[in-house]
N, CA, C and O atoms as a Maestro MAE file, in Angstrom:
{
 s_m_m2io_version
 :::
 2.0.0
}

f_m_ct {
 s_m_title
 :::
 protein
 m_atom[308] {
  # First column is atom index #
  i_m_mmod_type
  r_m_x_coord
  r_m_y_coord
  r_m_z_coord
  i_m_residue_number
  s_m_chain_name
  s_m_pdb_residue_name
  s_m_pdb_atom_name
  i_m_atomic_number
  :::
  1 25 -0.808 47.268 -18.957 1 A "MET " " N  " 7
  2 3 0.472 47.332 -19.642 1 A "MET " " CA " 6
  3 2 1.108 45.949 -19.633 1 A "MET " " C  " 6
  4 15 1.146 45.287 -18.596 1 A "MET " " O  " 8
  5 25 1.617 45.502 -20.803 2 A "GLY " " N  " 7
  6 3 2.201 44.177 -20.920 2 A "GLY " " CA " 6
  7 2 3.588 44.101 -20.333 2 A "GLY " " C  " 6
  8 15 4.219 45.110 -20.022 2 A "GLY " " O  " 8
  9 25 4.044 42.866 -20.192 3 A "GLU " " N  " 7
  10 3 5.390 42.644 -19.669 3 A "GLU " " CA " 6
  11 2 6.428 43.106 -20.693 3 A "GLU " " C  " 6
  12 15 6.232 42.961 -21.899 3 A "GLU " " O  " 8
  13 25 7.527 43.661 -20.197 4 A "GLU " " N  " 7
  14 3 8.582 44.165 -21.070 4 A "GLU " " CA " 6
  15 2 9.197 43.021 -21.874 4 A "GLU " " C  " 6
  16 15 9.400 41.923 -21.357 4 A "GLU " " O  " 8
  17 25 9.489 43.295 -23.147 5 A "THR " " N  " 7
  18 3 10.124 42.286 -23.992 5 A "THR " " CA " 6
  19 2 11.553 42.711 -24.320 5 A "THR " " C  " 6
  20 15 11.907 43.888 -24.253 5 A "THR " " O  " 8
  21 25 12.348 41.727 -24.671 6 A "PHE " " N  " 7
  22 3 13.758 41.932 -24.976 6 A "PHE " " CA " 6
  23 2 14.067 41.285 -26.318 6 A "PHE " " C  " 6
  24 15 13.409 40.327 -26.724 6 A "PHE " " O  " 8
  25 25 15.071 41.817 -27.000 7 A "ASP " " N  " 7
  26 3 15.497 41.276 -28.286 7 A "ASP " " CA " 6
  27 2 16.889 40.679 -28.171 7 A "ASP " " C  " 6
  28 15 17.741 41.177 -27.435 7 A "ASP " " O  " 8
  29 25 17.097 39.604 -28.911 8 A "MET " " N  " 7
  30 3 18.427 39.030 -29.075 8 A "MET " " CA " 6
  31 2 18.697 38.971 -30.571 8 A "MET " " C  " 6
  32 15 18.016 38.252 -31.303 8 A "MET " " O  " 8
  33 25 19.689 39.727 -31.023 9 A "ILE " " N  " 7
  34 3 20.049 39.713 -32.439 9 A "ILE " " CA " 6
  35 2 20.517 38.308 -32.811 9 A "ILE " " C  " 6
  36 15 21.352 37.720 -32.124 9 A "ILE " " O  " 8
  37 25 19.975 37.780 -33.893 10 A "ILE " " N  " 7
  38 3 20.399 36.474 -34.389 10 A "ILE " " CA " 6
  39 2 21.707 36.690 -35.156 10 A "ILE " " C  " 6
  40 15 21.742 37.456 -36.119 10 A "ILE " " O  " 8
  41 25 22.775 36.019 -34.733 11 A "PRO " " N  " 7
  42 3 24.053 36.228 -35.417 11 A "PRO " " CA " 6
  43 2 23.935 35.945 -36.917 11 A "PRO " " C  " 6
  44 15 23.436 34.888 -37.304 11 A "PRO " " O  " 8
  45 25 24.385 36.872 -37.761 12 A "PRO " " N  " 7
  46 3 24.348 36.622 -39.205 12 A "PRO " " CA " 6
  47 2 25.043 35.304 -39.534 12 A "PRO " " C  " 6
  48 15 26.114 35.007 -39.007 12 A "PRO " " O  " 8
  49 25 24.427 34.525 -40.403 13 A "GLY " " N  " 7
  50 3 24.981 33.229 -40.783 13 A "GLY " " CA " 6
  51 2 24.445 32.072 -39.964 13 A "GLY " " C  " 6
  52 15 24.797 30.921 -40.225 13 A "GLY " " O  " 8
  53 25 23.599 32.348 -38.977 14 A "THR " " N  " 7
  54 3 23.010 31.272 -38.179 14 A "THR " " CA " 6
  55 2 22.162 30.387 -39.091 14 A "THR " " C  " 6
  56 15 21.304 30.891 -39.816 14 A "THR " " O  " 8
  57 25 22.392 29.073 -39.061 15 A "PRO " " N  " 7
  58 3 21.613 28.176 -39.917 15 A "PRO " " CA " 6
  59 2 20.109 28.274 -39.634 15 A "PRO " " C  " 6
  60 15 19.680 28.453 -38.494 15 A "PRO " " O  " 8
  61 25 19.329 28.151 -40.707 16 A "ARG " " N  " 7
  62 3 17.865 28.204 -40.563 16 A "ARG " " CA " 6
  63 2 17.353 27.131 -39.623 16 A "ARG " " C  " 6
  64 15 16.364 27.346 -38.922 16 A "ARG " " O  " 8
  65 25 18.012 25.972 -39.596 17 A "SER " " N  " 7
  66 3 17.561 24.888 -38.724 17 A "SER " " CA " 6
  67 2 17.632 25.297 -37.254 17 A "SER " " C  " 6
  68 15 16.765 24.918 -36.467 17 A "SER " " O  " 8
  69 25 18.644 26.057 -36.881 18 A "ILE " " N  " 7
  70 3 18.766 26.533 -35.498 18 A "ILE " " CA " 6
  71 2 17.677 27.558 -35.206 18 A "ILE " " C  " 6
  72 15 17.059 27.519 -34.142 18 A "ILE " " O  " 8
  73 25 17.438 28.471 -36.136 19 A "ILE " " N  " 7
  74 3 16.392 29.479 -35.948 19 A "ILE " " CA " 6
  75 2 15.034 28.798 -35.799 19 A "ILE " " C  " 6
  76 15 14.260 29.143 -34.906 19 A "ILE " " O  " 8
  77 25 14.743 27.833 -36.669 20 A "ALA " " N  " 7
  78 3 13.462 27.121 -36.607 20 A "ALA " " CA " 6
  79 2 13.316 26.376 -35.291 20 A "ALA " " C  " 6
  80 15 12.238 26.373 -34.696 20 A "ALA " " O  " 8
  81 25 14.389 25.744 -34.832 21 A "ASP " " N  " 7
  82 3 14.355 25.010 -33.567 21 A "ASP " " CA " 6
  83 2 14.009 25.945 -32.407 21 A "ASP " " C  " 6
  84 15 13.215 25.586 -31.538 21 A "ASP " " O  " 8
  85 25 14.593 27.126 -32.391 22 A "ILE " " N  " 7
  86 3 14.323 28.089 -31.320 22 A "ILE " " CA " 6
  87 2 12.862 28.524 -31.358 22 A "ILE " " C  " 6
  88 15 12.191 28.542 -30.327 22 A "ILE " " O  " 8
  89 25 12.370 28.874 -32.543 23 A "VAL " " N  " 7
  90 3 10.981 29.335 -32.676 23 A "VAL " " CA " 6
  91 2 10.004 28.237 -32.260 23 A "VAL " " C  " 6
  92 15 8.969 28.523 -31.659 23 A "VAL " " O  " 8
  93 25 10.327 26.985 -32.578 24 A "ASN " " N  " 7
  94 3 9.435 25.873 -32.245 24 A "ASN " " CA " 6
  95 2 9.473 25.482 -30.774 24 A "ASN " " C  " 6
  96 15 8.527 24.872 -30.278 24 A "ASN " " O  " 8
  97 25 10.548 25.822 -30.067 25 A "ASN " " N  " 7
  98 3 10.705 25.351 -28.691 25 A "ASN " " CA " 6
  99 2 10.656 26.434 -27.621 25 A "ASN " " C  " 6
  100 15 10.676 26.123 -26.430 25 A "ASN " " O  " 8
  101 25 10.593 27.690 -28.024 26 A "PHE " " N  " 7
  102 3 10.552 28.788 -27.056 26 A "PHE " " CA " 6
  103 2 9.454 29.769 -27.443 26 A "PHE " " C  " 6
  104 15 9.068 29.860 -28.608 26 A "PHE " " O  " 8
  105 25 8.961 30.494 -26.461 27 A "ASP " " N  " 7
  106 3 7.913 31.495 -26.689 27 A "ASP " " CA " 6
  107 2 8.559 32.806 -27.138 27 A "ASP " " C  " 6
  108 15 8.673 33.761 -26.368 27 A "ASP " " O  " 8
  109 25 8.982 32.824 -28.416 28 A "VAL " " N  " 7
  110 3 9.612 34.010 -28.998 28 A "VAL " " CA " 6
  111 2 9.022 34.244 -30.380 28 A "VAL " " C  " 6
  112 15 8.424 33.352 -30.981 28 A "VAL " " O  " 8
  113 25 9.202 35.455 -30.865 29 A "GLU " " N  " 7
  114 3 8.853 35.761 -32.243 29 A "GLU " " CA " 6
  115 2 10.094 36.310 -32.927 29 A "GLU " " C  " 6
  116 15 11.009 36.807 -32.271 29 A "GLU " " O  " 8
  117 25 10.115 36.217 -34.251 30 A "ILE " " N  " 7
  118 3 11.220 36.782 -35.022 30 A "ILE " " CA " 6
  119 2 10.802 38.169 -35.477 30 A "ILE " " C  " 6
  120 15 9.713 38.359 -36.020 30 A "ILE " " O  " 8
  121 25 11.686 39.138 -35.248 31 A "VAL " " N  " 7
  122 3 11.424 40.521 -35.641 31 A "VAL " " CA " 6
  123 2 12.614 41.050 -36.434 31 A "VAL " " C  " 6
  124 15 13.707 40.485 -36.398 31 A "VAL " " O  " 8
  125 25 12.380 42.139 -37.144 32 A "HIS " " N  " 7
  126 3 13.445 42.827 -37.884 32 A "HIS " " CA " 6
  127 2 13.947 43.986 -37.043 32 A "HIS " " C  " 6
  128 15 13.157 44.722 -36.451 32 A "HIS " " O  " 8
  129 25 15.262 44.146 -36.991 33 A "ARG " " N  " 7
  130 3 15.884 45.274 -36.274 33 A "ARG " " CA " 6
  131 2 16.918 45.918 -37.176 33 A "ARG " " C  " 6
  132 15 17.711 45.230 -37.818 33 A "ARG " " O  " 8
  133 25 16.906 47.235 -37.222 34 A "LYS " " N  " 7
  134 3 17.947 47.953 -37.963 34 A "LYS " " CA " 6
  135 2 19.058 48.294 -36.986 34 A "LYS " " C  " 6
  136 15 18.815 48.889 -35.936 34 A "LYS " " O  " 8
  137 25 20.270 47.916 -37.337 35 A "GLU " " N  " 7
  138 3 21.435 48.143 -36.486 35 A "GLU " " CA " 6
  139 2 22.583 48.669 -37.332 35 A "GLU " " C  " 6
  140 15 22.744 48.288 -38.491 35 A "GLU " " O  " 8
  141 25 23.375 49.546 -36.740 36 A "ARG " " N  " 7
  142 3 24.595 50.010 -37.410 36 A "ARG " " CA " 6
  143 2 25.693 48.973 -37.179 36 A "ARG " " C  " 6
  144 15 25.873 48.476 -36.067 36 A "ARG " " O  " 8
  145 25 26.418 48.659 -38.245 37 A "MET " " N  " 7
  146 3 27.465 47.651 -38.170 37 A "MET " " CA " 6
  147 2 28.821 48.333 -38.296 37 A "MET " " C  " 6
  148 15 29.014 49.220 -39.127 37 A "MET " " O  " 8
  149 25 29.759 47.898 -37.452 38 A "TYR " " N  " 7
  150 3 31.101 48.498 -37.420 38 A "TYR " " CA " 6
  151 2 32.184 47.429 -37.476 38 A "TYR " " C  " 6
  152 15 33.087 47.430 -36.639 38 A "TYR " " O  " 8
  153 25 32.118 46.528 -38.431 39 A "PHE " " N  " 7
  154 3 33.196 45.559 -38.573 39 A "PHE " " CA " 6
  155 2 33.398 45.244 -40.044 39 A "PHE " " C  " 6
  156 15 32.596 45.629 -40.895 39 A "PHE " " O  " 8
  157 25 34.483 44.539 -40.327 40 A "ALA " " N  " 7
  158 3 34.887 44.232 -41.704 40 A "ALA " " CA " 6
  159 2 34.973 45.538 -42.485 40 A "ALA " " C  " 6
  160 15 35.671 46.460 -42.064 40 A "ALA " " O  " 8
  161 25 34.281 45.632 -43.607 41 A "ASN " " N  " 7
  162 3 34.355 46.851 -44.417 41 A "ASN " " CA " 6
  163 2 33.167 47.781 -44.171 41 A "ASN " " C  " 6
  164 15 32.904 48.672 -44.977 41 A "ASN " " O  " 8
  165 25 32.449 47.581 -43.068 42 A "MET " " N  " 7
  166 3 31.294 48.418 -42.751 42 A "MET " " CA " 6
  167 2 31.692 49.459 -41.712 42 A "MET " " C  " 6
  168 15 32.249 49.122 -40.667 42 A "MET " " O  " 8
  169 25 31.411 50.686 -41.995 43 A "ASP " " N  " 7
  170 3 31.747 51.771 -41.075 43 A "ASP " " CA " 6
  171 2 30.467 52.489 -40.667 43 A "ASP " " C  " 6
  172 15 30.223 53.633 -41.051 43 A "ASP " " O  " 8
  173 25 29.661 51.790 -39.881 44 A "GLY " " N  " 7
  174 3 28.403 52.374 -39.437 44 A "GLY " " CA " 6
  175 2 27.270 52.172 -40.418 44 A "GLY " " C  " 6
  176 15 26.246 52.851 -40.337 44 A "GLY " " O  " 8
  177 25 27.446 51.235 -41.356 45 A "ASP " " N  " 7
  178 3 26.379 50.947 -42.314 45 A "ASP " " CA " 6
  179 2 25.158 50.419 -41.576 45 A "ASP " " C  " 6
  180 15 25.287 49.602 -40.664 45 A "ASP " " O  " 8
  181 25 23.980 50.878 -41.964 46 A "MET " " N  " 7
  182 3 22.736 50.409 -41.364 46 A "MET " " CA " 6
  183 2 22.325 49.109 -42.057 46 A "MET " " C  " 6
  184 15 22.197 49.067 -43.281 46 A "MET " " O  " 8
  185 25 22.120 48.061 -41.279 47 A "ARG " " N  " 7
  186 3 21.714 46.755 -41.802 47 A "ARG " " CA " 6
  187 2 20.444 46.309 -41.091 47 A "ARG " " C  " 6
  188 15 20.246 46.587 -39.908 47 A "ARG " " O  " 8
  189 25 19.595 45.619 -41.825 48 A "GLU " " N  " 7
  190 3 18.400 45.047 -41.223 48 A "GLU " " CA " 6
  191 2 18.733 43.618 -40.810 48 A "GLU " " C  " 6
  192 15 19.085 42.782 -41.643 48 A "GLU " " O  " 8
  193 25 18.619 43.356 -39.525 49 A "LEU " " N  " 7
  194 3 18.955 42.049 -38.971 49 A "LEU " " CA " 6
  195 2 17.718 41.408 -38.370 49 A "LEU " " C  " 6
  196 15 16.727 42.082 -38.091 49 A "LEU " " O  " 8
  197 25 17.785 40.102 -38.176 50 A "LEU " " N  " 7
  198 3 16.712 39.384 -37.495 50 A "LEU " " CA " 6
  199 2 17.040 39.284 -36.017 50 A "LEU " " C  " 6
  200 15 18.206 39.246 -35.623 50 A "LEU " " O  " 8
  201 25 15.988 39.243 -35.205 51 A "ALA " " N  " 7
  202 3 16.164 39.094 -33.761 51 A "ALA " " CA " 6
  203 2 15.034 38.238 -33.214 51 A "ALA " " C  " 6
  204 15 13.935 38.203 -33.767 51 A "ALA " " O  " 8
  205 25 15.326 37.546 -32.113 52 A "PHE " " N  " 7
  206 3 14.278 36.874 -31.351 52 A "PHE " " CA " 6
  207 2 13.761 37.873 -30.332 52 A "PHE " " C  " 6
  208 15 14.550 38.583 -29.709 52 A "PHE " " O  " 8
  209 25 12.444 37.940 -30.151 53 A "ARG " " N  " 7
  210 3 11.852 38.840 -29.163 53 A "ARG " " CA " 6
  211 2 11.010 38.015 -28.194 53 A "ARG " " C  " 6
  212 15 10.202 37.178 -28.598 53 A "ARG " " O  " 8
  213 25 11.225 38.277 -26.890 54 A "GLY " " N  " 7
  214 3 10.461 37.569 -25.869 54 A "GLY " " CA " 6
  215 2 10.746 38.142 -24.497 54 A "GLY " " C  " 6
  216 15 11.428 39.157 -24.355 54 A "GLY " " O  " 8
  217 25 10.210 37.473 -23.490 55 A "LYS " " N  " 7
  218 3 10.447 37.885 -22.103 55 A "LYS " " CA " 6
  219 2 11.910 37.644 -21.745 55 A "LYS " " C  " 6
  220 15 12.572 36.786 -22.328 55 A "LYS " " O  " 8
  221 25 12.397 38.406 -20.789 56 A "LYS " " N  " 7
  222 3 13.821 38.361 -20.437 56 A "LYS " " CA " 6
  223 2 14.299 36.956 -20.096 56 A "LYS " " C  " 6
  224 15 15.335 36.520 -20.598 56 A "LYS " " O  " 8
  225 25 13.559 36.238 -19.249 57 A "ASP " " N  " 7
  226 3 14.011 34.904 -18.850 57 A "ASP " " CA " 6
  227 2 14.046 33.949 -20.039 57 A "ASP " " C  " 6
  228 15 14.914 33.078 -20.109 57 A "ASP " " O  " 8
  229 25 13.115 34.105 -20.966 58 A "VAL " " N  " 7
  230 3 13.094 33.250 -22.155 58 A "VAL " " CA " 6
  231 2 14.262 33.599 -23.078 58 A "VAL " " C  " 6
  232 15 14.932 32.706 -23.596 58 A "VAL " " O  " 8
  233 25 14.504 34.880 -23.280 59 A "ILE " " N  " 7
  234 3 15.606 35.307 -24.153 59 A "ILE " " CA " 6
  235 2 16.951 34.843 -23.592 59 A "ILE " " C  " 6
  236 15 17.844 34.481 -24.359 59 A "ILE " " O  " 8
  237 25 17.105 34.848 -22.277 60 A "GLU " " N  " 7
  238 3 18.354 34.352 -21.684 60 A "GLU " " CA " 6
  239 2 18.553 32.876 -22.007 60 A "GLU " " C  " 6
  240 15 19.672 32.458 -22.304 60 A "GLU " " O  " 8
  241 25 17.482 32.078 -21.953 61 A "LYS " " N  " 7
  242 3 17.572 30.654 -22.299 61 A "LYS " " CA " 6
  243 2 17.842 30.479 -23.793 61 A "LYS " " C  " 6
  244 15 18.622 29.617 -24.196 61 A "LYS " " O  " 8
  245 25 17.188 31.306 -24.604 62 A "VAL " " N  " 7
  246 3 17.393 31.253 -26.052 62 A "VAL " " CA " 6
  247 2 18.852 31.540 -26.387 62 A "VAL " " C  " 6
  248 15 19.446 30.855 -27.219 62 A "VAL " " O  " 8
  249 25 19.425 32.543 -25.747 63 A "GLN " " N  " 7
  250 3 20.826 32.889 -26.011 63 A "GLN " " CA " 6
  251 2 21.739 31.704 -25.721 63 A "GLN " " C  " 6
  252 15 22.612 31.379 -26.525 63 A "GLN " " O  " 8
  253 25 21.542 31.061 -24.581 64 A "GLU " " N  " 7
  254 3 22.353 29.884 -24.238 64 A "GLU " " CA " 6
  255 2 22.203 28.803 -25.303 64 A "GLU " " C  " 6
  256 15 23.190 28.220 -25.752 64 A "GLU " " O  " 8
  257 25 20.963 28.540 -25.700 65 A "GLN " " N  " 7
  258 3 20.682 27.485 -26.673 65 A "GLN " " CA " 6
  259 2 21.294 27.802 -28.037 65 A "GLN " " C  " 6
  260 15 21.894 26.928 -28.663 65 A "GLN " " O  " 8
  261 25 21.150 29.033 -28.497 66 A "VAL " " N  " 7
  262 3 21.693 29.420 -29.804 66 A "VAL " " CA " 6
  263 2 23.206 29.232 -29.820 66 A "VAL " " C  " 6
  264 15 23.745 28.633 -30.751 66 A "VAL " " O  " 8
  265 25 23.892 29.734 -28.805 67 A "PHE " " N  " 7
  266 3 25.352 29.631 -28.812 67 A "PHE " " CA " 6
  267 2 25.819 28.191 -28.644 67 A "PHE " " C  " 6
  268 15 26.855 27.817 -29.196 67 A "PHE " " O  " 8
  269 25 25.082 27.375 -27.896 68 A "GLN " " N  " 7
  270 3 25.424 25.959 -27.778 68 A "GLN " " CA " 6
  271 2 25.284 25.267 -29.135 68 A "GLN " " C  " 6
  272 15 26.162 24.509 -29.549 68 A "GLN " " O  " 8
  273 25 24.176 25.534 -29.818 69 A "LYS " " N  " 7
  274 3 23.951 24.908 -31.123 69 A "LYS " " CA " 6
  275 2 24.944 25.408 -32.174 69 A "LYS " " C  " 6
  276 15 25.359 24.642 -33.044 69 A "LYS " " O  " 8
  277 25 25.325 26.679 -32.100 70 A "LEU " " N  " 7
  278 3 26.332 27.188 -33.037 70 A "LEU " " CA " 6
  279 2 27.684 26.521 -32.801 70 A "LEU " " C  " 6
  280 15 28.390 26.195 -33.755 70 A "LEU " " O  " 8
  281 25 28.048 26.316 -31.534 71 A "LYS " " N  " 7
  282 3 29.307 25.627 -31.233 71 A "LYS " " CA " 6
  283 2 29.288 24.212 -31.796 71 A "LYS " " C  " 6
  284 15 30.274 23.756 -32.374 71 A "LYS " " O  " 8
  285 25 28.156 23.514 -31.627 72 A "GLU " " N  " 7
  286 3 28.032 22.162 -32.172 72 A "GLU " " CA " 6
  287 2 28.134 22.197 -33.699 72 A "GLU " " C  " 6
  288 15 28.790 21.348 -34.303 72 A "GLU " " O  " 8
  289 25 27.490 23.173 -34.310 73 A "PHE " " N  " 7
  290 3 27.465 23.286 -35.771 73 A "PHE " " CA " 6
  291 2 28.863 23.491 -36.346 73 A "PHE " " C  " 6
  292 15 29.201 22.915 -37.380 73 A "PHE " " O  " 8
  293 25 29.676 24.310 -35.679 74 A "ILE " " N  " 7
  294 3 31.018 24.568 -36.213 74 A "ILE " " CA " 6
  295 2 32.060 23.590 -35.682 74 A "ILE " " C  " 6
  296 15 33.235 23.671 -36.038 74 A "ILE " " O  " 8
  297 25 31.620 22.659 -34.824 75 A "GLY " " N  " 7
  298 3 32.502 21.594 -34.390 75 A "GLY " " CA " 6
  299 2 33.355 21.891 -33.183 75 A "GLY " " C  " 6
  300 15 34.378 21.237 -32.978 75 A "GLY " " O  " 8
  301 25 32.962 22.866 -32.371 76 A "GLU " " N  " 7
  302 3 33.724 23.156 -31.158 76 A "GLU " " CA " 6
  303 2 33.269 22.301 -29.986 76 A "GLU " " C  " 6
  304 15 33.924 22.293 -28.944 76 A "GLU " " O  " 8
  305 25 32.180 21.593 -30.130 77 A "GLU " " N  " 7
  306 3 31.682 20.750 -29.034 77 A "GLU " " CA " 6
  307 2 31.395 19.372 -29.558 77 A "GLU " " C  " 6
  308 15 30.966 18.500 -28.801 77 A "GLU " " O  " 8
  :::
 }
 m_bond[307] {
  # First column is bond index #
  i_m_from
  i_m_to
  i_m_order
  :::
  1 1 2 1
  2 2 3 1
  3 3 4 2
  4 3 5 1
  5 5 6 1
  6 6 7 1
  7 7 8 2
  8 7 9 1
  9 9 10 1
  10 10 11 1
  11 11 12 2
  12 11 13 1
  13 13 14 1
  14 14 15 1
  15 15 16 2
  16 15 17 1
  17 17 18 1
  18 18 19 1
  19 19 20 2
  20 19 21 1
  21 21 22 1
  22 22 23 1
  23 23 24 2
  24 23 25 1
  25 25 26 1
  26 26 27 1
  27 27 28 2
  28 27 29 1
  29 29 30 1
  30 30 31 1
  31 31 32 2
  32 31 33 1
  33 33 34 1
  34 34 35 1
  35 35 36 2
  36 35 37 1
  37 37 38 1
  38 38 39 1
  39 39 40 2
  40 39 41 1
  41 41 42 1
  42 42 43 1
  43 43 44 2
  44 43 45 1
  45 45 46 1
  46 46 47 1
  47 47 48 2
  48 47 49 1
  49 49 50 1
  50 50 51 1
  51 51 52 2
  52 51 53 1
  53 53 54 1
  54 54 55 1
  55 55 56 2
  56 55 57 1
  57 57 58 1
  58 58 59 1
  59 59 60 2
  60 59 61 1
  61 61 62 1
  62 62 63 1
  63 63 64 2
  64 63 65 1
  65 65 66 1
  66 66 67 1
  67 67 68 2
  68 67 69 1
  69 69 70 1
  70 70 71 1
  71 71 72 2
  72 71 73 1
  73 73 74 1
  74 74 75 1
  75 75 76 2
  76 75 77 1
  77 77 78 1
  78 78 79 1
  79 79 80 2
  80 79 81 1
  81 81 82 1
  82 82 83 1
  83 83 84 2
  84 83 85 1
  85 85 86 1
  86 86 87 1
  87 87 88 2
  88 87 89 1
  89 89 90 1
  90 90 91 1
  91 91 92 2
  92 91 93 1
  93 93 94 1
  94 94 95 1
  95 95 96 2
  96 95 97 1
  97 97 98 1
  98 98 99 1
  99 99 100 2
  100 99 101 1
  101 101 102 1
  102 102 103 1
  103 103 104 2
  104 103 105 1
  105 105 106 1
  106 106 107 1
  107 107 108 2
  108 107 109 1
  109 109 110 1
  110 110 111 1
  111 111 112 2
  112 111 113 1
  113 113 114 1
  114 114 115 1
  115 115 116 2
  116 115 117 1
  117 117 118 1
  118 118 119 1
  119 119 120 2
  120 119 121 1
  121 121 122 1
  122 122 123 1
  123 123 124 2
  124 123 125 1
  125 125 126 1
  126 126 127 1
  127 127 128 2
  128 127 129 1
  129 129 130 1
  130 130 131 1
  131 131 132 2
  132 131 133 1
  133 133 134 1
  134 134 135 1
  135 135 136 2
  136 135 137 1
  137 137 138 1
  138 138 139 1
  139 139 140 2
  140 139 141 1
  141 141 142 1
  142 142 143 1
  143 143 144 2
  144 143 145 1
  145 145 146 1
  146 146 147 1
  147 147 148 2
  148 147 149 1
  149 149 150 1
  150 150 151 1
  151 151 152 2
  152 151 153 1
  153 153 154 1
  154 154 155 1
  155 155 156 2
  156 155 157 1
  157 157 158 1
  158 158 159 1
  159 159 160 2
  160 159 161 1
  161 161 162 1
  162 162 163 1
  163 163 164 2
  164 163 165 1
  165 165 166 1
  166 166 167 1
  167 167 168 2
  168 167 169 1
  169 169 170 1
  170 170 171 1
  171 171 172 2
  172 171 173 1
  173 173 174 1
  174 174 175 1
  175 175 176 2
  176 175 177 1
  177 177 178 1
  178 178 179 1
  179 179 180 2
  180 179 181 1
  181 181 182 1
  182 182 183 1
  183 183 184 2
  184 183 185 1
  185 185 186 1
  186 186 187 1
  187 187 188 2
  188 187 189 1
  189 189 190 1
  190 190 191 1
  191 191 192 2
  192 191 193 1
  193 193 194 1
  194 194 195 1
  195 195 196 2
  196 195 197 1
  197 197 198 1
  198 198 199 1
  199 199 200 2
  200 199 201 1
  201 201 202 1
  202 202 203 1
  203 203 204 2
  204 203 205 1
  205 205 206 1
  206 206 207 1
  207 207 208 2
  208 207 209 1
  209 209 210 1
  210 210 211 1
  211 211 212 2
  212 211 213 1
  213 213 214 1
  214 214 215 1
  215 215 216 2
  216 215 217 1
  217 217 218 1
  218 218 219 1
  219 219 220 2
  220 219 221 1
  221 221 222 1
  222 222 223 1
  223 223 224 2
  224 223 225 1
  225 225 226 1
  226 226 227 1
  227 227 228 2
  228 227 229 1
  229 229 230 1
  230 230 231 1
  231 231 232 2
  232 231 233 1
  233 233 234 1
  234 234 235 1
  235 235 236 2
  236 235 237 1
  237 237 238 1
  238 238 239 1
  239 239 240 2
  240 239 241 1
  241 241 242 1
  242 242 243 1
  243 243 244 2
  244 243 245 1
  245 245 246 1
  246 246 247 1
  247 247 248 2
  248 247 249 1
  249 249 250 1
  250 250 251 1
  251 251 252 2
  252 251 253 1
  253 253 254 1
  254 254 255 1
  255 255 256 2
  256 255 257 1
  257 257 258 1
  258 258 259 1
  259 259 260 2
  260 259 261 1
  261 261 262 1
  262 262 263 1
  263 263 264 2
  264 263 265 1
  265 265 266 1
  266 266 267 1
  267 267 268 2
  268 267 269 1
  269 269 270 1
  270 270 271 1
  271 271 272 2
  272 271 273 1
  273 273 274 1
  274 274 275 1
  275 275 276 2
  276 275 277 1
  277 277 278 1
  278 278 279 1
  279 279 280 2
  280 279 281 1
  281 281 282 1
  282 282 283 1
  283 283 284 2
  284 283 285 1
  285 285 286 1
  286 286 287 1
  287 287 288 2
  288 287 289 1
  289 289 290 1
  290 290 291 1
  291 291 292 2
  292 291 293 1
  293 293 294 1
  294 294 295 1
  295 295 296 2
  296 295 297 1
  297 297 298 1
  298 298 299 1
  299 299 300 2
  300 299 301 1
  301 301 302 1
  302 302 303 1
  303 303 304 2
  304 303 305 1
  305 305 306 1
  306 306 307 1
  307 307 308 2
  :::
 }
}
């Protein structure tokens, strides 16, 4: 039996350059996930989203990296 994998939903609107950087620098794959959305004008609408999938320790590092790069992208850092 293989090691358990975890998913991190890629925030909608994340630049492709950030996604590519993560895929090139971490042992993750991009997968599709269907999730119900409950914000803006969506009331439980099912949407297909992208996610990074990998081992827990890798996904934790990916999460830190994604949010750091998003902060830089929008000018908060």
